[in-house]
C-alpha positions in Angstrom: 28.1 69.6 75.5 26.5 66.9 77.6 24.2 64.1 76.0 20.5 64.4 76.6 18.6 61.3 78.1 17.3 60.2 74.9 21.0 60.5 73.3 22.6 58.6 76.2 19.7 55.7 75.7 20.6 55.6 72.1 24.2 55.1 72.7 23.5 52.2 75.2 21.2 50.7 73.0 24.1 50.4 70.4 26.2 48.9 73.0 23.5 46.4 73.8 23.6 45.2 70.1 27.4 44.8 70.5 27.0 42.9 73.6 24.6 40.4 71.8 26.9 40.4 68.8 29.9 39.4 70.7 28.2 37.1 73.0 27.0 34.8 70.1 30.5 34.7 68.9 31.9 33.6 72.2 29.0 31.0 72.5 30.1 29.8 69.3 33.3 28.8 70.4 31.9 26.2 73.1 31.3 23.5 70.7 34.5 23.3 68.8 36.7 23.6 72.0 34.7 20.8 73.6 35.2 18.7 70.3 38.8 19.5 70.1 39.7 18.8 74.0 37.2 16.1 74.6 35.3 17.9 77.7 33.7 21.4 78.0 36.3 24.2 78.1 33.9 27.2 78.5 31.2 26.5 81.0 29.1 29.6 80.7 29.2 33.1 79.4 27.7 36.2 81.2 27.3 39.7 79.7 25.8 43.0 80.5 25.7 46.7 79.2 25.9 49.4 82.0 22.8 51.1 82.7 22.5 54.9 82.4 22.8 55.6 86.0 25.9 53.4 86.5 27.6 55.2 83.6 27.0 58.6 85.0 28.1 57.6 88.3 31.3 56.3 86.7 31.9 59.4 84.7 31.1 61.7 87.7 33.7 59.8 89.9 36.3 60.3 87.6 35.4 63.9 86.8 34.6 63.0 83.2 31.8 65.0 81.4 29.0 62.7 80.0 29.3 63.7 76.4 30.1 62.3 73.1 33.7 61.2 74.0 32.7 59.3 77.2 32.7 56.1 75.0 36.1 56.3 74.5 37.0 57.0 78.2 35.0 54.5 79.7 35.9 51.1 77.9 33.8 48.6 79.8 30.4 49.9 78.9 29.9 46.6 77.3 31.2 43.8 79.4 31.5 40.0 78.9 32.7 37.2 81.1 33.9 33.8 80.0 33.8 31.3 82.8 36.1 28.3 81.9 36.8 25.0 84.0 40.8 25.3 84.5 43.5 27.6 84.6 45.0 26.4 81.4 41.6 27.1 79.6 42.0 30.7 80.4 45.2 31.0 78.3 43.7 28.8 75.6 40.5 31.1 75.3 42.6 34.4 75.7 44.8 33.2 72.7 41.7 32.6 70.5 40.5 36.1 71.3 43.7 37.9 70.5 44.0 36.1 67.1 40.7 36.8 66.2 40.5 39.3 63.0 37.2 40.7 64.0 38.5 41.9 67.3 41.5 44.3 68.0 43.3 44.1 71.3 43.6 47.5 72.9 44.8 46.6 76.3 45.2 43.6 78.6 45.7 42.8 82.3 46.6 39.5 83.5 45.3 39.2 87.1 45.8 35.7 87.0 49.6 35.5 87.3 49.8 38.9 89.2 46.6 39.0 91.3 45.3 42.2 92.9 46.1 42.7 96.4 42.6 41.7 97.4 43.2 38.5 95.9 41.1 38.9 92.9 42.3 36.8 90.0 40.9 37.1 86.3 42.3 37.8 82.6 40.9 41.1 81.4 40.7 42.1 77.6 39.9 45.6 76.2 39.0 44.9 72.6 37.7 47.2 69.8 34.9 46.0 67.7 33.4 47.3 64.4 29.7 46.9 64.1 27.0 48.1 61.8 24.0 50.0 63.1 21.0 51.4 61.3 23.0 54.7 61.0 26.2 52.9 59.6 29.3 51.3 60.8 30.8 52.3 64.2 33.6 51.1 66.2 33.2 50.7 70.0 35.0 49.1 73.0 34.1 46.2 75.2 35.8 44.4 77.9 36.1 40.6 77.9 37.0 38.9 81.4 38.1 35.2 81.2 38.4 33.3 84.6 38.0 30.0 86.0 34.6 28.8 88.0 36.7 28.8 91.3 37.8 32.5 90.6 34.2 33.4 89.5 33.0 31.8 92.7 35.2 34.0 94.8 34.7 37.2 92.9 31.0 36.8 93.5 31.1 36.6 97.0 33.8 39.2 97.4 31.5 41.3 95.2 28.4 40.6 97.7 30.9 41.8 100.5 31.8 44.9 98.8 28.1 45.7 98.6 27.4 45.0 102.2 30.2 47.0 103.6 30.7 49.6 100.8 34.3 50.3 99.8 35.4 50.3 103.5 35.6 46.6 104.1 36.8 45.7 107.5 40.7 44.6 107.4 39.9 41.3 109.1 37.2 40.4 106.4 39.7 41.7 103.8 42.4 39.5 104.8 40.4 36.5 105.2 39.1 37.0 101.6 42.6 37.2 100.2 43.6 34.1 102.2 40.4 32.2 100.5 41.7 33.4 97.3 44.9 31.8 97.6 43.3 28.6 98.7 40.9 28.9 95.5 43.8 29.5 93.6 45.6 26.4 94.9 42.5 24.4 94.2 42.4 25.4 90.8 46.0 24.6 90.2 45.2 20.9 91.7 42.2 20.2 89.9 43.9 21.1 86.7 46.9 18.5 87.6 43.9 16.3 88.4 42.2 16.8 85.2 45.7 16.1 83.3 46.1 12.9 85.3 42.6 11.6 84.6 43.1 12.3 81.0 46.4 10.3 80.9 48.4 13.3 79.7 50.1 13.9 83.0 50.0 10.2 84.3 51.7 8.8 81.4 54.4 11.5 81.2 55.2 13.5 84.4 53.7 11.4 87.0 54.9 8.0 85.7 58.4 9.2 85.1 58.6 11.0 88.3 57.4 7.8 90.0 59.9 5.7 88.4 62.7 8.4 89.4 61.4 7.9 92.9 61.2 4.2 92.8 65.1 4.3 92.0 65.8 6.7 94.8 63.9 4.5 97.5 65.6 1.3 96.1 69.1 2.9 96.5 68.2 4.0 100.0 67.0 0.5 101.1 69.9 -1.2 99.6 71.8 -1.7 102.8 68.6 -3.1 104.5 68.7 -6.1 102.0 65.0 -5.9 101.7 62.2 -3.2 100.6 59.6 -2.1 103.2 56.3 -3.5 102.8 54.8 -0.3 101.5 56.4 2.7 99.9 54.1 4.9 101.9 56.5 4.0 104.8 59.1 6.5 103.5 56.9 9.6 103.3 56.2 11.8 106.5 53.4 14.5 106.7 54.7 17.8 107.3 54.0 21.5 106.5 56.6 23.4 104.3 57.6 25.3 107.4 58.4 22.0 109.3 60.0 20.6 106.2 62.5 23.5 105.8 63.3 23.0 109.5 63.9 19.3 109.3 66.1 19.7 106.3 68.2 22.2 108.1 68.8 19.8 111.0 69.8 17.2 108.7 72.7 19.4 107.5 71.3 20.7 104.3 72.9 24.1 103.5 70.5 27.1 103.8 71.6 28.5 100.3 70.4 25.1 98.8 66.8 25.3 100.2 65.7 28.0 97.6 62.3 28.7 99.5 60.4 29.5 96.3 61.3 26.1 94.9 60.8 24.2 98.2 57.3 25.5 98.4 56.5 23.8 95.0 55.6 20.1 94.6 58.3 18.1 93.3 56.1 16.5 90.6 53.6 19.1 89.3 55.3 22.2 90.6 52.1 23.4 92.1 52.9 26.1 94.7 52.3 25.3 98.5 51.1 27.6 101.4 53.5 27.7 104.2 51.0 26.0 106.5 50.1 23.4 104.1 50.7 19.9 104.7 52.9 17.7 102.2 54.3 14.4 101.9 57.8 14.5 102.1 60.7 12.0 102.0 63.7 13.3 104.4 67.2 12.1 103.9 68.5 9.9 106.8 71.3 11.0 108.9 73.6 8.2 107.5 72.6 9.0 104.0 76.0 9.4 102.1 74.5 11.5 99.3 72.4 14.5 100.4 69.1 15.0 98.5 69.5 18.5 96.4 65.9 18.3 95.7 63.9 17.0 98.6 60.9 15.0 97.8 57.9 16.9 98.6 54.6 15.9 97.0 50.9 17.4 97.0 48.3 15.4 98.2 47.0 15.0 94.4 50.5 14.0 93.3 51.0 11.7 96.3 47.8 9.8 95.4 48.9 9.2 91.9 52.5 8.4 92.5 52.0 5.9 95.3 50.1 3.2 93.2 52.7 3.5 90.6 55.5 3.1 93.2 53.7 0.0 94.5 53.8 -1.5 91.1 57.3 -0.5 90.4 58.6 -2.0 93.7 58.3 -5.9 92.6 58.1 -7.4 96.1 55.1 -5.5 96.8 53.1 -5.6 93.5 51.5 -8.9 93.8 50.5 -8.3 97.5 49.0 -5.0 96.7 47.2 -6.5 93.8 45.5 -9.1 95.8 44.4 -6.7 98.3 43.1 -4.2 95.8 41.2 -6.6 93.3 38.2 -7.3 95.6 37.5 -3.9 96.4 37.7 -2.6 92.7 35.6 -5.6 91.5 32.7 -4.9 93.9 30.7 -3.1 91.7 31.0 -5.4 88.8 30.6 -8.3 91.2 27.0 -7.0 92.2 26.3 -6.4 88.4 27.2 -10.0 87.2 25.7 -11.3 90.3 22.4 -9.7 89.3 22.6 -10.8 85.9 23.3 -14.5 86.8 20.7 -14.7 89.1 18.1 -13.1 86.6 19.1 -15.1 83.4 21.0 -18.3 84.5 20.1 -19.4 88.1 16.4 -18.8 88.4 15.3 -20.4 85.1 17.9 -23.1 85.6 16.3 -24.0 88.9 12.8 -24.1 87.4 13.7 -26.6 84.8 15.6 -28.6 87.5 12.4 -28.7 89.6 10.4 -29.7 86.7 12.8 -32.6 86.1 13.1 -33.5 89.6 9.2 -34.1 89.5 9.1 -35.8 86.4 12.2 -38.2 87.0 10.8 -38.7 90.8 14.2 -37.6 92.2 14.6 -35.3 95.0 16.4 -32.0 94.3 19.0 -30.6 96.4 20.6 -27.3 95.6 23.7 -25.7 97.1 24.3 -22.2 95.7 27.3 -19.8 96.1 28.3 -16.1 95.6 29.9 -15.0 92.5 33.6 -13.7 93.1 36.9 -13.3 91.4 38.3 -16.4 90.2 36.9 -19.9 89.2 33.9 -20.4 91.6 31.2 -23.1 91.8 28.3 -20.9 91.7 25.6 -23.6 92.0 25.6 -27.5 92.5 22.3 -29.4 92.3 21.7 -33.0 92.8 18.9 -34.9 91.6 18.8 -38.1 93.9 22.1 -39.8 94.1 23.0 -40.4 90.6 22.9 -37.0 88.8 24.6 -33.4 89.6 24.2 -30.1 87.5 27.0 -27.7 88.3 27.4 -23.8 86.8 31.0 -22.5 87.4 32.5 -19.1 86.6 36.0 -18.1 85.6 36.4 -14.2 86.2 39.5 -12.2 85.8 38.6 -8.6 86.1 40.5 -6.3 83.5 38.9 -3.0 84.7 38.6 -2.1 80.9 36.0 -0.8 79.1 34.3 -4.2 78.5 34.4 -6.9 81.0 34.0 -10.4 80.2 32.7 -13.4 82.3 32.4 -17.0 81.4 29.9 -19.2 82.8 30.7 -23.2 82.4 27.5 -25.7 82.8 28.6 -29.3 83.7 26.4 -32.7 84.2 28.1 -35.1 86.5 31.4 -32.6 86.1 31.5 -33.0 82.6 31.3 -29.7 80.5 28.3 -29.5 78.1 28.4 -25.9 77.4 30.1 -22.5 77.9 28.2 -19.1 77.7 30.5 -15.9 77.7 29.1 -12.6 78.8 30.2 -9.1 78.0 29.5 -6.1 80.3 29.7 -2.7 78.9 30.0 0.4 81.3 27.6 3.2 80.9 28.6 6.0 78.9 28.3 9.3 80.8 28.7 12.8 79.1 28.9 16.2 81.0 26.3 18.7 79.5 27.2 22.5 79.6 25.9 22.7 83.3 28.6 20.3 84.2 25.5 17.8 84.9 26.0 14.1 84.4 24.1 12.9 81.3 23.6 9.1 80.3 24.4 8.8 76.7 24.5 5.0 76.8 23.0 2.7 79.5 25.0 -0.3 81.0 24.3 -3.5 78.9 25.2 -7.3 79.2 25.9 -9.0 75.8 25.4 -12.9 75.5 24.0 -15.2 73.3 20.6 -16.1 74.1 20.1 -19.0 71.5 23.5 -20.7 73.1 21.8 -20.1 76.4 18.7 -21.9 75.6 20.5 -24.6 73.9 22.5 -25.4 77.1 19.4 -25.7 79.2 17.9 -28.0 76.7 21.1 -29.9 76.5 20.9 -30.3 80.2 17.3 -31.6 80.2 18.0 -34.3 77.4 21.2 -35.4 79.5 19.2 -35.8 82.6 16.7 -37.7 80.7 19.0 -40.3 79.0 20.9 -40.7 82.2 17.4 -41.7 84.0 16.1 -43.6 81.1 12.9 -41.2 81.0 10.7 -41.4 78.3 8.7 -38.6 78.9 9.3 -35.3 76.7 9.1 -31.4 77.3 10.9 -31.7 80.5 11.9 -27.9 79.5 8.3 -26.6 79.5 
């Protein structure tokens, strides 16, 4: 006997209660996961309960009567979707859900490892959940989907296409959607590798180890030439995977050793390539006595991470690269320290020197300079022909959490004071919507009392040198 409209509404109200309970439980996982991994793992959660019309349509489509057994036939009446940051976060969340005692796994479909023909990727769990209603305890089914934000982006667009065309999506649209799904999955994989590199997990283990191994290969290849080329990038060529396979064949590599499935993966992170995708490869020379059994091919992410390490490992290049990169890396700090120096040191010091020149009856000549890396005279001021005041800096950027810069104050080239300034970078966190949130602004730390003492010392030294009897030069 089919359910009446009132009975169907009561059943769906129970499912809506389950949807709310499960969503609260899933939301409660966000904070512990963020605390454990130091970043948001679950970005957001969506949920819905099928409407009566949608439920009836699905039942009719499968030829099922809308009776008391419908809840055991249709197991996604209540559905929840967990959107995570990265591919490996899917496995983390799925593992947690499968180990919960308040959920019992009924069925599981992993469309991440084996996508649907359309290109759709997501991990689906059908779970059984016991809940308590005003009429007593009931056990119902729910579907939980776990997918990355990239997979979610694709699925939303594909869903809108289905609504536009119905189930009869034109072949060229379906094929393009499938190709976009492949590109989206590759982007997911590379973003995961980049996250691991940024968090130092991959950089200190796989990336650094592989880069050192690669440095050894380059050194052996260049041994007969008696010198190493100016840049390791000299060895890499940009090729598609198909072109790489063709070139290796031309260089005498046996077809059986090519292993297309392995060749279409990055040597470092093992992320897969599309056949038309460009990679950075090192091709063996024709005169190379030992053929390379595992040809070097790097995705753009690993190439960008490996190349700086190669430059550091190959000693003849190390110092030149450091000198070329330091001014660029120091640009931001340079501007920050320059602003601090102008506001806190140069402007108040020049004000004092102008007052001193008037009281001492001497002409003031000022020669300022720009702050830069290394020991630099930032300011040289002369009072007449007998006295000079200099401010110098000695800065060696460390690109660390704290940057230190020392200012040296001299009168007639004799140091009379030193001020150390510490710059702390701003602390930024990402909220649940992946928006940057400023937790702690940037700050400069220095001893204001010591700076005032140095200024006073400069005043008194100049008065002594000129035999002035007046006081209060410092204002």
